[in-house]
C-alpha positions as CSV (number, residue, x, y, z in Angstrom):
1,M,22.6,-4.1,4.3
2,A,20.8,-5.4,7.5
3,K,17.6,-5.1,6.1
4,R,18.4,-6.3,2.8
5,L,19.5,-9.4,4.0
6,F,16.9,-10.6,5.9
7,D,14.5,-9.4,3.4
8,V,16.5,-11.5,0.9
9,L,16.5,-15.0,3.6
10,L,13.0,-14.6,4.1
11,A,12.1,-13.9,0.9
12,G,13.7,-17.3,-0.5
13,M,12.5,-19.5,2.4
14,G,9.2,-18.2,1.6
15,L,9.4,-19.1,-2.1
16,L,11.2,-22.9,-1.0
17,L,8.3,-23.4,1.3
18,S,5.3,-21.8,-0.5
19,W,6.4,-23.3,-4.3
20,P,3.9,-26.1,-4.1
21,L,1.1,-23.7,-2.9
22,L,2.1,-20.9,-5.7
23,L,2.0,-23.5,-8.3
24,L,-1.9,-25.1,-7.0
25,L,-2.8,-21.2,-7.2
26,A,-1.4,-20.5,-10.4
27,V,-3.1,-23.6,-11.6
28,W,-6.6,-22.1,-10.6
29,V,-6.3,-18.9,-11.7
30,R,-5.7,-20.4,-15.1
31,L,-8.3,-23.0,-14.6
32,D,-11.0,-20.3,-13.2
33,S,-11.1,-17.8,-15.9
34,P,-9.6,-17.3,-19.6
35,G,-6.1,-15.2,-19.2
36,P,-2.5,-15.4,-17.5
37,A,-1.9,-16.4,-13.6
38,L,0.2,-13.5,-12.7
39,Y,-0.9,-9.8,-13.5
40,R,2.0,-6.9,-13.5
41,Q,0.9,-3.2,-12.5
42,L,2.7,-0.6,-12.5
43,R,3.9,0.7,-9.3
44,V,6.3,3.9,-7.9
45,G,9.1,2.7,-6.2
46,R,12.2,3.6,-4.1
47,C,13.4,7.0,-5.1
48,G,11.1,7.4,-7.6
49,V,11.7,4.4,-9.9
50,P,8.2,2.7,-11.3
51,F,8.5,-0.8,-11.5
52,R,6.2,-3.6,-12.0
53,I,4.5,-5.3,-9.0
54,R,3.6,-9.3,-9.4
55,K,0.4,-10.4,-7.9
56,F,-2.0,-13.6,-9.6
57,R,-4.8,-11.9,-11.6
58,T,-7.6,-11.8,-9.7
59,M,-9.7,-9.4,-12.8
60,F,-11.0,-10.7,-16.0
61,V,-8.4,-10.6,-18.6
62,D,-9.1,-6.8,-20.2
63,A,-11.7,-5.5,-17.4
64,G,-10.6,-2.1,-17.1
65,G,-11.8,0.6,-14.8
66,P,-9.8,2.7,-12.3
67,P,-7.2,0.9,-10.2
68,L,-9.0,0.7,-6.9
69,T,-11.2,-2.0,-6.3
70,V,-14.8,-1.5,-4.5
71,G,-16.9,-3.8,-2.4
72,D,-18.3,-6.6,-4.6
73,D,-16.5,-5.5,-8.1
74,P,-17.9,-7.7,-11.0
75,R,-14.6,-7.7,-12.5
76,I,-13.2,-9.6,-9.8
77,T,-13.1,-13.5,-10.5
78,R,-14.4,-15.8,-8.6
79,A,-10.6,-17.0,-7.8
80,G,-9.9,-13.7,-6.8
81,R,-12.2,-13.2,-4.1
82,M,-10.4,-16.0,-2.4
83,L,-7.3,-14.9,-3.0
84,R,-7.6,-10.9,-2.6
85,R,-9.6,-12.0,1.0
86,T,-6.7,-13.9,2.1
87,R,-4.2,-11.6,0.4
88,L,-2.7,-14.9,-1.3
89,D,-2.7,-13.2,-4.5
90,E,0.3,-11.2,-3.1
91,L,2.7,-13.8,-2.5
92,P,4.2,-13.7,-6.1
93,Q,5.7,-10.0,-4.4
94,L,8.4,-12.5,-2.7
95,L,9.9,-12.4,-6.5
96,D,10.1,-8.9,-6.4
97,V,11.9,-8.9,-2.8
98,L,15.1,-10.7,-4.0
99,Q,14.9,-8.9,-7.2
100,G,15.4,-6.1,-4.7
101,T,12.3,-3.5,-6.2
102,M,10.3,-4.3,-2.8
103,S,11.0,-5.2,0.9
104,L,9.0,-7.6,2.8
105,V,8.0,-4.4,5.3
106,G,7.8,-0.8,4.3
107,P,5.6,1.1,2.9
108,R,2.8,-0.2,0.3
109,P,3.7,0.9,-3.3
110,E,1.0,3.1,-4.9
111,V,-0.1,3.4,-8.9
112,P,1.6,6.9,-10.2
113,R,-1.3,8.5,-11.1
114,Y,-2.7,8.6,-7.0
115,M,1.7,9.1,-6.1
116,D,1.4,12.0,-8.5
117,A,-1.3,13.3,-6.3
118,A,0.5,12.9,-3.1
119,P,1.5,16.2,-0.9
120,A,5.2,16.8,-1.6
121,D,6.7,16.0,1.6
122,L,5.2,12.8,2.4
123,K,6.1,12.0,-1.0
124,A,9.6,11.9,-0.3
125,R,9.7,10.4,3.2
126,V,7.3,7.1,1.5
127,L,9.8,7.1,-1.2
128,A,13.2,7.1,0.4
129,V,12.5,3.2,1.5
130,R,11.6,0.4,-0.5
131,P,8.1,-0.4,-1.1
132,G,7.0,-3.4,1.1
133,M,4.6,-6.3,1.0
134,T,3.2,-4.9,4.0
135,D,3.3,-2.4,6.7
136,P,1.2,-1.1,10.0
137,V,-1.0,0.7,7.2
138,A,-1.3,-2.0,4.9
139,V,-2.8,-4.2,8.6
140,A,-5.2,-1.4,9.8
141,H,-6.5,-1.2,6.2
142,L,-7.6,-4.8,5.7
143,D,-11.3,-3.8,4.8
144,E,-10.3,-0.2,2.7
145,S,-12.7,-2.1,-0.4
146,A,-15.6,-2.7,2.3
147,L,-15.0,1.2,3.5
148,L,-14.8,2.2,0.1
149,A,-18.0,1.3,-1.3
150,Q,-19.8,3.3,1.2
151,A,-18.6,6.2,-0.5
152,A,-20.0,8.8,-2.9
153,D,-17.1,9.0,-4.8
154,P,-15.1,6.5,-3.7
155,E,-11.7,7.5,-5.8
156,Q,-12.4,11.2,-4.6
157,V,-12.4,9.7,-0.9
158,Y,-9.2,7.7,-1.6
159,R,-7.2,10.3,-3.0
160,D,-8.3,13.2,-0.9
161,V,-8.9,11.5,2.5
162,L,-7.5,8.0,2.7
163,L,-4.1,8.4,0.7
164,P,-2.9,11.3,2.6
165,A,-3.5,9.5,5.9
166,K,-2.3,6.7,4.9
167,L,1.2,8.0,3.8
168,R,1.9,10.2,6.9
169,A,1.4,6.6,9.1
170,A,3.8,4.9,6.4
171,A,6.1,7.7,6.9
172,E,6.2,8.4,10.6
173,Y,7.1,4.1,10.5
174,A,9.5,4.2,7.8
175,D,11.5,7.1,9.9
176,R,11.5,4.8,12.7
177,A,11.5,1.4,11.6
178,T,14.7,-1.6,12.6
179,L,13.9,-5.1,12.1
180,A,12.1,-5.4,15.2
181,T,9.3,-3.7,14.4
182,D,9.7,-5.3,11.0
183,L,9.3,-8.2,12.5
184,Q,6.5,-7.4,14.6
185,V,4.7,-6.0,11.6
186,L,5.0,-9.3,9.8
187,W,3.4,-11.1,12.9
188,R,0.9,-8.6,13.3
189,T,0.3,-9.0,9.6
190,A,0.1,-12.9,9.7
191,S,-2.4,-12.5,12.8
192,A,-4.5,-9.8,11.4
193,L,-5.3,-12.2,8.2
194,W,-5.4,-15.6,10.2
195,W,-7.8,-14.2,13.3
196,G,-9.6,-11.6,11.1
197,R,-10.8,-15.1,8.2
198,A,-11.3,-16.8,11.4
199,R,-14.0,-15.1,13.0
């Protein structure tokens, strides 16, 4: 209950403070390329219940292809490149937090095709909690797309190498998470994005 109250209060404050920015970003996405401002993608939520995550659209409509984005993916729009680099494309997930399908901090939700391939023990531990907008794993993998671009088979490397490692770290964090550690992760995420872009 304490974590849920924490999520609702901070997500509500975040939406109140950021709504002018959200509006500007939505207009920019619409003007930059044809299509809706928001993109909904199926993800696996708590207890394995599927839900559709909200993001600002960063790809051309009907771009197709695999769910992974690798390096300089031609499917990404001009606005989308900046939104992904700064993670502003994920701000609409504050609505998912208020709705209760997500938390501010928790394991990042995966698409079904990757979660289905995950080890059963890790999957059970990760899906025992609400997925989050950020977690320590997300902070450590801000450059994941660039790393995958160096692989001969990015999807195989993600499924067989990166995903199990990410799930192990996410499960370990979920097992010991507290409100204090959640605040630390939020601070580390903001610091990594700010200073990472400033360098």
